[in-house]
C-alpha positions in Angstrom: 31.9 -2.8 43.5 34.4 0.2 41.8 36.6 1.3 44.4 35.6 5.2 43.4 31.8 4.3 44.0 32.5 3.3 47.6 33.8 6.7 48.9 32.1 8.4 49.4 29.1 9.1 46.8 26.8 6.4 47.6 24.5 7.4 50.0 24.3 3.8 52.0 26.0 0.5 51.5 24.4 -1.5 48.8 22.8 -4.5 49.3 23.8 -6.9 48.0 25.8 -10.9 48.1 28.9 -11.4 49.3 31.3 -11.3 46.2 28.6 -10.9 43.7 29.8 -8.9 40.4 28.0 -6.9 39.2 27.3 -7.0 35.0 27.9 -4.6 32.4 30.2 -1.8 31.4 31.4 0.4 35.1 30.9 4.3 35.2 33.0 6.1 33.4 32.5 9.9 34.5 34.2 12.3 35.5 35.1 12.1 39.8 35.4 14.6 42.3 33.5 17.5 41.4 31.1 18.8 44.1 27.7 18.2 41.9 28.9 14.6 41.4 28.3 14.2 44.9 24.8 14.1 46.0 23.3 17.0 48.5 21.3 16.7 51.8 18.2 15.7 50.2 19.2 14.2 47.2 20.2 9.9 47.5 22.7 8.8 45.2 21.5 4.9 44.4 22.6 2.1 42.6 20.8 1.5 39.5 22.2 -0.7 36.9 25.4 -2.9 37.4 27.8 -0.3 39.3 25.7 2.4 37.2 23.8 4.7 39.9 21.4 7.7 40.1 20.4 10.5 41.7 17.4 11.0 42.5 15.4 13.1 46.0 15.2 11.4 49.3 11.4 12.8 49.9 10.3 13.2 46.0 9.9 10.9 43.4 12.5 8.2 43.1 13.0 5.1 40.4 10.2 1.6 40.9 9.6 -1.6 39.9 7.5 0.6 37.2 10.2 1.8 35.3 12.2 -1.7 35.8 9.7 -3.7 34.3 8.9 -0.9 31.5 13.2 -1.6 31.1 13.2 -4.7 30.8 10.3 -5.1 28.1 11.8 -2.6 26.1 15.5 -3.8 26.0 13.4 -7.1 24.8 11.6 -6.0 22.1 13.6 -3.6 20.9 14.6 -4.1 17.7 17.9 -6.3 16.4 19.6 -2.6 15.4 19.0 -0.8 17.9 21.0 2.5 17.4 18.5 5.3 18.9 16.3 5.5 21.4 13.5 8.2 23.2 12.4 8.2 26.6 9.1 10.5 26.9 8.6 12.5 30.2 12.2 10.3 30.8 12.2 12.0 34.6 14.5 11.1 36.5 16.5 9.5 33.7 16.0 5.2 35.6 14.3 3.6 32.3 16.5 6.4 30.2 19.3 5.2 32.1 19.0 1.5 32.1 17.9 1.3 28.1 21.9 3.1 27.7 23.2 0.7 29.5 22.0 -2.0 28.1 23.0 -0.3 25.0 26.0 1.3 25.0 26.7 2.5 21.5 23.7 3.8 21.7 22.6 6.7 21.5 19.6 8.3 23.6 17.2 11.1 23.8 14.6 11.7 27.1 12.2 14.7 26.9 11.6 15.8 30.5 9.4 18.7 31.6 10.3 19.2 35.6 13.7 21.3 36.1 14.4 19.6 39.2 15.0 15.9 37.5 16.6 17.4 34.3 19.1 18.8 36.7 19.4 15.6 38.8 19.5 13.6 35.4 22.2 15.5 34.1 24.4 15.1 36.5 24.0 11.5 36.5 25.0 11.2 33.3 27.9 12.6 33.6 28.1 10.8 36.8 28.1 7.2 34.6 30.3 8.7 31.4 27.1 8.6 29.2 26.7 12.4 28.2 27.9 12.3 25.3 25.8 9.7 23.7 22.1 10.7 26.2 21.3 13.9 25.8 18.5 15.2 27.7 15.8 18.5 26.2 14.0 20.0 29.5 10.6 20.6 27.2 6.5 19.3 27.4 6.1 16.1 25.6 3.7 17.5 24.3 5.4 20.5 22.9 6.2 18.3 19.7 8.5 21.1 18.3 10.3 21.6 21.6 12.6 18.8 21.4 11.3 16.7 17.9 13.9 17.9 15.1 12.3 15.0 12.3 14.7 12.3 14.0 13.0 8.8 14.5 14.0 6.5 16.8 14.5 2.7 17.1 13.0 2.5 20.1 10.4 5.0 22.0 10.0 3.9 26.0 7.1 6.1 27.8 5.7 5.5 31.9 3.0 8.1 31.7 1.4 9.2 35.0 -1.6 7.0 35.8 -4.5 9.2 37.5 -6.4 11.4 36.0 -6.4 14.7 38.1 -9.5 14.4 40.4 -9.2 11.2 41.3 -6.5 10.6 43.8 -5.3 12.4 46.9 -2.4 15.3 45.0 0.9 14.7 46.6 2.7 18.1 47.9 5.6 17.3 46.7 5.5 18.7 42.9 7.9 16.5 41.4 5.6 13.1 42.8 2.9 15.1 42.1 3.4 15.4 38.6 4.5 11.7 37.8 1.8 10.5 39.2 -1.3 13.0 38.1 -2.0 13.4 34.2 -0.8 17.5 34.5 0.8 17.3 31.1 -1.3 14.7 29.4 -2.0 11.2 30.1 -1.7 7.8 28.0 -3.2 9.5 24.7 -0.2 12.0 24.5 2.9 9.7 24.9 0.5 7.7 22.2 0.9 11.2 20.0 4.1 12.0 20.7 5.9 8.1 20.2 3.9 7.8 16.7 5.7 10.8 15.0 9.2 9.8 16.4 8.6 6.7 16.0 11.0 4.4 13.0 9.2 2.4 10.5 10.4 -0.8 12.1 10.4 0.7 15.8 8.7 0.1 18.9 6.7 1.7 21.5 7.2 -0.2 25.0 5.0 1.5 27.8 3.6 1.6 31.3 -0.6 1.8 32.2 -1.7 1.7 35.9 -4.9 -1.2 36.0 -7.4 1.3 36.3 -7.2 3.2 33.5 -5.6 0.3 31.1 -9.3 0.3 29.1 -7.7 3.6 27.2 -4.8 2.3 25.7 -6.7 0.6 22.6 -8.3 3.8 21.5 -5.0 5.3 23.0 -3.1 3.7 20.0 -5.5 3.7 17.4 -5.8 7.1 17.4 -2.3 7.9 17.3 -2.1 5.3 14.3 -0.6 2.7 16.3 -0.8 -0.8 17.1 -0.7 -3.1 19.6 1.7 -6.3 19.7 2.1 -7.3 23.1 0.9 -6.6 27.0 1.5 -8.3 30.3 -0.1 -7.9 33.1 2.4 -7.2 36.1 1.5 -8.8 39.5 2.5 -7.9 42.7 2.3 -11.1 44.3 0.6 -14.2 43.0 -3.3 -14.1 44.0 -3.2 -10.3 44.1 -4.5 -8.2 41.0 -2.0 -6.7 38.8 -0.7 -4.0 39.6 0.2 -2.4 36.4 0.5 -3.2 32.7 3.3 -3.1 29.9 2.8 -2.3 25.9 4.9 -3.5 23.4 2.8 -1.6 20.2 4.5 -0.6 16.5 2.9 2.0 13.4 0.0 0.3 12.4 1.8 0.2 8.4 4.2 -1.9 10.1 3.0 -4.1 13.1 -0.1 -5.4 10.1 2.4 -6.9 7.8 3.2 -9.4 12.0 2.0 -12.1 13.4 1.2 -10.7 16.8 -0.3 -12.4 20.3 -0.8 -9.6 22.2 -1.9 -11.4 25.4 1.3 -12.7 27.5 1.7 -14.8 30.3 1.4 -12.6 33.4 4.8 -11.8 35.4 4.3 -11.9 38.8 6.9 -10.1 40.9 6.4 -12.8 44.3 4.8 -16.0 45.1 2.5 -16.8 47.5 5.2 -17.2 49.9 6.6 -13.8 49.6 9.4 -15.2 48.3 10.8 -13.8 44.0 9.7 -15.6 41.3 12.2 -17.3 38.7 10.6 -15.0 36.1 11.5 -12.1 38.3 14.9 -12.9 39.2 16.0 -13.2 35.8 14.8 -10.0 34.9 16.2 -8.8 37.8 20.1 -9.8 36.0 19.2 -9.3 32.5 19.3 -6.1 34.3 21.8 -5.6 36.1 20.6 -6.0 39.6 21.5 -9.4 41.9 19.3 -11.9 42.7 
């Protein structure tokens, strides 16, 4: 770990094996700026390698969904991946994991919550990525506010899983918007992705197990075709937590041979230990095994 991450920025000691060397690009942001120190209600936590992310202690925090979406996106990105877009990027975990994995790419994030945008912009500055990663403060459904005709090789999204009225609302506005479809669900994400996707681009997104039946109609309505879907299980013998999908524009996907159902990913085996597949995934994204 780089010396300037040890003292004082990180909120707590990282959980890393002794002598483990973080892979990937080093954070090269400004040092010593007051805005790059976590505030009283914030954490500054490691993300990929030595890259770090600002997040609220009592708000929305990066999660397994983000990790799986980012890994799937990086695995399925076109060979020449120059531009990526993250819809509803929140505090930027998926956006930054993709940026960490493709250090020459330019990226755009679209996010409606002002506090999340502010946290993300500080994270980008901390990691030295603000010159190639832009963030637009906008609702992803308001296309004219963020889309200028650019086409992206990779589009990602982790939509909220719960329609309003199907669960207990959070008292924290940041968490509430990340869990409930206050600004649209999978349908809005598919529409926005199809608008901005390059001809041979890929759209990677997650959907909760309770809403997964909405995905086929959402893709079809937006002119997208499913290339792959994968169920993500927290433990062997348990039902899926969520599903991750890979899609493309229909006119491009029709020329490809597709086999949509990938083998499910199990995070832990029956004993509770991390599975070899999950360990390999963590390694790819710059996390300790």
